[in-house]
Residue frames as a rotation matrix with the C-alpha (Angstrom) as fourth column:
TYR 1
0.602 0.797 -0.050 24.20
0.593 -0.488 -0.641 -3.18
-0.535 0.357 -0.766 7.25
LEU 2
0.512 -0.451 -0.731 27.18
-0.476 -0.857 0.195 -0.95
-0.715 0.248 -0.654 6.37
ASP 3
-0.631 -0.632 0.449 28.71
0.028 0.560 0.828 -3.77
-0.775 0.535 -0.336 4.31
GLY 4
0.013 0.750 0.662 25.44
0.858 0.332 -0.393 -3.86
-0.514 0.573 -0.639 2.38
MET 5
0.790 0.298 -0.536 25.59
0.096 -0.923 -0.373 -0.20
-0.605 0.243 -0.758 1.70
GLN 6
-0.081 -0.907 -0.414 29.15
-0.581 -0.294 0.759 -0.36
-0.810 0.301 -0.503 0.49
LEU 7
-0.628 -0.113 0.770 28.40
0.400 0.802 0.443 -3.39
-0.668 0.586 -0.458 -1.72
GLU 8
0.430 0.855 0.291 25.38
0.771 -0.180 -0.611 -1.46
-0.470 0.487 -0.736 -3.19
ARG 9
0.598 -0.295 -0.745 27.56
-0.390 -0.920 0.051 1.58
-0.700 0.260 -0.665 -3.92
GLU 10
-0.503 -0.863 0.050 29.92
-0.430 0.300 0.851 -0.79
-0.749 0.407 -0.522 -5.75
GLY 11
-0.157 0.522 -0.838 27.12
-0.978 0.035 0.204 -2.05
0.136 0.852 0.505 -7.91
ARG 12
-0.845 -0.229 -0.484 27.10
-0.165 0.971 -0.172 -5.49
0.509 -0.065 -0.858 -6.28
PHE 13
-0.240 0.868 0.434 23.42
-0.872 -0.389 0.297 -5.50
0.427 -0.307 0.851 -5.58
LYS 14
0.545 0.502 -0.672 22.90
-0.208 0.857 0.472 -9.25
0.812 -0.118 0.571 -5.04
ASP 15
-0.352 -0.756 -0.552 25.82
0.577 0.289 -0.764 -9.28
0.737 -0.587 0.335 -2.58
ALA 16
-0.820 0.051 0.570 24.33
-0.339 -0.847 -0.411 -6.22
0.462 -0.530 0.712 -0.89
VAL 17
0.206 0.979 -0.007 20.96
-0.734 0.159 0.660 -7.94
0.647 -0.131 0.751 -0.44
GLN 18
0.367 -0.116 -0.923 22.63
0.357 0.934 0.024 -10.84
0.859 -0.338 0.384 1.17
ALA 19
-0.747 -0.656 -0.107 24.59
0.415 -0.335 -0.846 -8.52
0.519 -0.676 0.522 3.55
TYR 20
-0.506 0.645 0.572 21.34
-0.726 -0.677 0.120 -6.65
0.465 -0.355 0.811 4.40
ARG 21
0.452 0.720 -0.526 19.67
-0.356 0.686 0.634 -9.99
0.818 -0.099 0.567 5.09
GLN 22
-0.117 -0.589 -0.800 22.39
0.640 0.571 -0.514 -11.10
0.759 -0.572 0.310 7.46
ALA 23
-0.945 -0.249 0.212 22.20
0.037 -0.727 -0.685 -7.83
0.325 -0.640 0.697 9.32
ALA 24
-0.221 0.945 0.242 18.40
-0.788 -0.319 0.527 -7.90
0.575 -0.074 0.815 9.39
ASP 25
0.391 0.344 -0.854 18.33
0.102 0.906 0.411 -11.45
0.915 -0.248 0.319 10.68
ALA 26
-0.429 -0.691 -0.582 20.68
0.739 0.102 -0.666 -10.29
0.519 -0.716 0.467 13.41
GLY 27
0.201 0.694 -0.691 18.14
0.953 -0.303 -0.026 -7.61
-0.227 -0.653 -0.722 14.44
ASN 28
-0.816 -0.503 -0.284 19.49
0.409 -0.850 0.332 -4.51
-0.408 0.155 0.900 12.58
GLY 29
0.130 0.964 -0.234 16.46
0.485 -0.267 -0.832 -2.28
-0.865 -0.006 -0.502 12.06
HIS 30
0.022 -0.177 -0.984 18.05
-0.653 -0.748 0.119 -0.24
-0.757 0.640 -0.132 9.29
ALA 31
-0.920 -0.341 -0.195 18.79
-0.375 0.613 0.696 -3.39
-0.118 0.713 -0.691 7.33
GLN 32
-0.465 0.856 0.226 15.13
0.678 0.509 -0.531 -4.54
-0.570 -0.094 -0.816 8.01
ARG 33
0.265 0.592 -0.761 13.89
-0.021 -0.786 -0.618 -1.24
-0.964 0.180 -0.196 6.69
LYS 34
-0.341 -0.504 -0.794 16.08
-0.795 -0.296 0.530 -1.41
-0.502 0.811 -0.300 3.61
LEU 35
-0.968 0.060 0.245 14.89
0.153 0.912 0.381 -4.97
-0.201 0.406 -0.892 2.80
GLY 36
-0.086 0.986 -0.144 11.31
0.558 -0.073 -0.827 -3.67
-0.825 -0.151 -0.544 3.11
ASP 37
0.181 0.073 -0.981 12.13
-0.559 -0.813 -0.164 -1.04
-0.809 0.578 -0.106 0.46
ILE 38
-0.713 -0.623 -0.321 13.87
-0.609 0.326 0.723 -3.46
-0.346 0.711 -0.612 -1.77
TYR 39
-0.824 0.468 0.319 11.01
0.499 0.867 0.018 -6.07
-0.268 0.173 -0.948 -1.74
GLY 40
0.027 0.916 -0.400 8.42
0.406 -0.375 -0.833 -3.34
-0.914 -0.140 -0.382 -1.95
THR 41
0.397 0.119 -0.910 9.72
-0.634 -0.681 -0.365 -1.95
-0.663 0.722 -0.195 -5.22
GLY 42
0.751 -0.268 0.603 11.73
0.525 0.797 -0.299 -4.91
-0.401 0.541 0.739 -6.67
ARG 43
0.724 -0.586 -0.365 15.12
-0.657 -0.747 -0.105 -4.23
-0.211 0.316 -0.925 -8.07
ASP 44
-0.106 -0.904 -0.415 18.06
-0.970 0.186 -0.157 -5.87
0.219 0.386 -0.896 -9.93
GLY 45
-0.516 -0.140 -0.845 16.61
-0.277 0.961 0.010 -9.37
0.810 0.239 -0.535 -9.95
VAL 46
-0.958 0.273 -0.085 14.76
0.161 0.268 -0.950 -9.11
-0.237 -0.924 -0.300 -6.66
PRO 47
-0.508 0.825 0.248 11.05
0.550 0.088 0.831 -9.59
0.663 0.558 -0.498 -7.44
VAL 48
-0.490 0.454 0.744 8.37
-0.668 -0.744 0.014 -7.39
0.560 -0.490 0.668 -5.92
ASP 49
-0.377 0.329 -0.866 6.99
0.534 0.841 0.088 -9.13
0.757 -0.429 -0.493 -2.84
TYR 50
-0.003 0.457 0.890 4.61
-0.420 -0.808 0.413 -7.01
0.908 -0.372 0.194 -0.88
GLU 51
0.846 0.446 -0.293 4.17
0.002 0.547 0.837 -9.64
0.534 -0.709 0.462 1.80
THR 52
0.268 -0.862 -0.431 7.86
0.938 0.335 -0.085 -9.93
0.218 -0.382 0.898 2.50
SER 53
-0.402 -0.344 0.848 8.24
0.284 -0.928 -0.242 -6.16
0.870 0.144 0.471 2.24
LEU 54
0.335 0.648 0.684 5.63
-0.472 -0.513 0.717 -5.64
0.816 -0.563 0.134 4.95
ARG 55
0.862 -0.066 -0.503 7.20
0.410 0.675 0.613 -8.26
0.300 -0.735 0.609 7.21
TRP 56
-0.194 -0.981 -0.018 10.51
0.899 -0.171 -0.403 -6.51
0.393 -0.094 0.915 7.07
TYR 57
-0.305 0.200 0.931 8.83
-0.098 -0.979 0.179 -3.12
0.947 -0.037 0.318 7.65
ARG 58
0.757 0.653 -0.005 7.09
-0.112 0.137 0.984 -4.60
0.644 -0.744 0.177 10.72
ARG 59
0.497 -0.675 -0.545 10.35
0.859 0.469 0.203 -5.87
0.119 -0.569 0.813 12.14
ALA 60
-0.503 -0.695 0.514 11.95
0.561 -0.715 -0.417 -2.42
0.657 0.079 0.750 11.52
ARG 61
0.130 0.641 0.756 9.10
-0.321 -0.694 0.644 -0.79
0.938 -0.326 0.116 13.42
GLU 62
0.863 0.160 -0.479 9.65
0.306 0.587 0.749 -3.23
0.401 -0.793 0.458 16.30
GLN 63
-0.036 -0.960 -0.278 13.18
0.986 0.010 -0.164 -1.81
0.160 -0.281 0.946 16.44
GLY 64
0.120 0.166 -0.979 11.79
0.605 -0.794 -0.060 1.67
-0.787 -0.585 -0.196 16.81
LEU 65
-0.866 -0.474 -0.159 12.32
0.176 -0.586 0.791 2.86
-0.468 0.657 0.591 13.25
ALA 66
0.061 0.862 -0.504 9.75
-0.555 -0.390 -0.735 4.62
-0.830 0.324 0.454 11.09
ALA 67
-0.952 -0.233 0.198 8.58
0.018 0.603 0.798 2.26
-0.306 0.763 -0.569 8.38
PRO 68
-0.598 0.766 -0.238 5.57
-0.693 -0.344 0.634 2.28
0.403 0.543 0.736 6.12
LEU 69
-0.506 0.583 0.636 2.34
-0.354 0.532 -0.769 0.65
-0.787 -0.614 -0.062 7.45
PRO 70
-0.752 0.378 0.540 0.09
0.653 0.543 0.529 -1.58
-0.093 0.750 -0.654 5.30
TYR 71
-0.808 0.536 0.245 -2.69
-0.324 -0.752 0.574 0.37
0.492 0.384 0.781 3.60
SER 72
-0.777 0.627 -0.054 -5.92
0.383 0.404 -0.831 0.40
-0.499 -0.666 -0.554 5.56
TYR 73
-0.783 0.602 0.155 -9.18
-0.049 -0.309 0.950 0.64
0.620 0.736 0.272 3.72
SER 74
-0.882 0.408 -0.236 -11.33
0.352 0.238 -0.905 0.93
-0.313 -0.881 -0.354 6.92
PRO 75
-0.516 0.749 -0.415 -14.02
-0.633 -0.660 -0.405 3.10
-0.578 0.053 0.815 5.25
VAL 76
-0.235 0.390 -0.890 -14.75
-0.799 0.445 0.406 0.22
0.554 0.806 0.207 2.76
PRO 77
0.318 0.434 0.843 -16.84
-0.871 0.486 0.078 -2.40
-0.375 -0.759 0.533 4.47
ARG 78
-0.794 -0.604 0.066 -15.40
-0.551 0.761 0.343 -5.95
-0.258 0.236 -0.937 4.34
GLN 79
0.173 0.816 -0.551 -17.56
-0.910 0.347 0.228 -8.41
0.377 0.461 0.803 2.40
ASP 80
0.175 -0.020 0.984 -18.28
-0.545 0.831 0.114 -11.86
-0.820 -0.556 0.134 3.70
MET 81
-0.138 -0.319 -0.938 -16.51
-0.977 0.199 0.076 -14.09
0.162 0.927 -0.339 1.07
SER 82
-0.693 -0.084 0.716 -17.59
-0.322 0.925 -0.203 -17.35
-0.645 -0.372 -0.668 2.66
PRO 83
-0.949 0.314 -0.044 -19.48
0.110 0.458 0.882 -19.77
0.297 0.832 -0.469 0.42
ALA 84
-0.349 0.902 0.255 -23.26
-0.857 -0.417 0.303 -19.40
0.380 -0.113 0.918 0.36
LYS 85
-0.885 0.061 0.462 -25.21
-0.235 0.798 -0.555 -21.75
-0.403 -0.599 -0.692 2.55
């Protein structure tokens, strides 16, 4: 994770993402949170991918870190989207 931060400060964003990924895969919650942020906003060639972002945030929460939760629209009733019979 610290290597990723240093690489990001040096402007080597693609290398930083790789370092964050290695740390995140090894269980580093801070790296997992960082990847959630990166995929949630997209940056320097990393496309926005909300599904991946939420997976990394979930893993960070499992490590005990504060991380965003998916939006909940509970007041809106879910509609049955199954085909009509």
